[in-house]
C-alpha positions in Angstrom: -0.2 -0.2 0.2 1.1 3.9 -0.9 -0.8 6.9 -0.3 -0.3 9.8 -2.7 -1.5 13.3 -3.1 -1.7 16.7 -4.5 -1.3 19.8 -3.2 -3.5 21.5 -1.2 -4.5 24.5 -4.1 -2.7 23.2 -6.6 -3.5 21.9 -9.9 -4.2 18.7 -9.7 -2.6 16.7 -12.8 -0.1 14.2 -13.0 2.6 15.8 -12.5 1.4 17.1 -9.3 1.1 13.7 -7.3 3.4 12.9 -4.6 4.2 10.3 -2.2 2.9 11.1 0.5 4.9 8.8 4.2 2.0 9.8 6.4 -1.4 11.1 6.4 -3.3 12.9 9.3 -6.5 13.0 9.1 -8.6 15.9 11.5 -12.7 14.0 11.2 -15.3 13.8 13.5 -17.7 11.3 13.2 -19.6 11.3 11.3 -16.5 11.9 8.5 -15.2 8.1 10.1 -18.7 6.5 9.9 -18.6 7.9 5.6 -14.7 6.6 5.6 -16.1 3.2 6.8 -18.9 2.8 5.0 -16.8 4.2 1.8 -13.7 1.8 2.5 -16.1 -0.9 2.5 -18.0 -0.3 -0.6 -14.1 0.0 -2.1 -13.7 -3.6 -0.8 -17.2 -5.2 -1.9 -16.8 -3.9 -5.8 -12.6 -5.5 -6.1 -14.1 -8.4 -4.4 -16.6 -8.5 -7.2 -15.1 -6.7 -11.0 -11.3 -8.8 -9.6 -8.8 -7.6 -12.3 -11.6 -5.5 -13.6 -11.8 -3.2 -10.6 -10.4 0.5 -10.7 -10.6 3.4 -8.4 -13.6 5.5 -6.5 -14.2 8.5 -5.2 -15.6 8.7 -1.8 -17.3 11.9 -3.0 -19.1 10.0 -5.9 -20.4 7.7 -3.4 -20.9 9.4 0.7 -24.3 9.8 0.9 -23.1 12.4 3.1 -20.7 13.9 1.2 -20.0 17.6 2.3 -18.0 20.3 0.0 -15.5 20.4 3.3 -14.3 17.0 2.8 -11.6 15.7 0.6 -11.9 13.6 -2.0 -10.4 9.9 -1.7 -9.4 7.7 -4.4 -9.5 4.6 -3.5 -7.5 2.3 -6.6 -5.8 -1.0 -7.4 -2.7 -1.6 -6.4 -0.4 -1.6 -9.4 3.2 -1.8 -10.0 6.3 0.9 -9.2 4.3 3.2 -10.7 1.9 6.4 -9.1 -1.3 6.7 -9.7 -2.1 8.8 -12.8 -4.7 12.0 -12.0 -8.2 10.1 -11.3 
């Protein structure tokens, strides 16, 4: 598992992706519950689709989405290459 991200305020592109060493998430209970449900959705989707699974966006699947939350993208594990901008 590796984590990637974009700096806040920078246009997102493949060139702006940075690999993260650590992740800090400032959260309340509503966010953590929504994140739990999203992770379960992604796991179920990955198991159902197998090798056809690519990625899923938190903001697209979260029923209680708030604009103040970051979009989280869960992708399948690839080789040593960072993901394309999705």
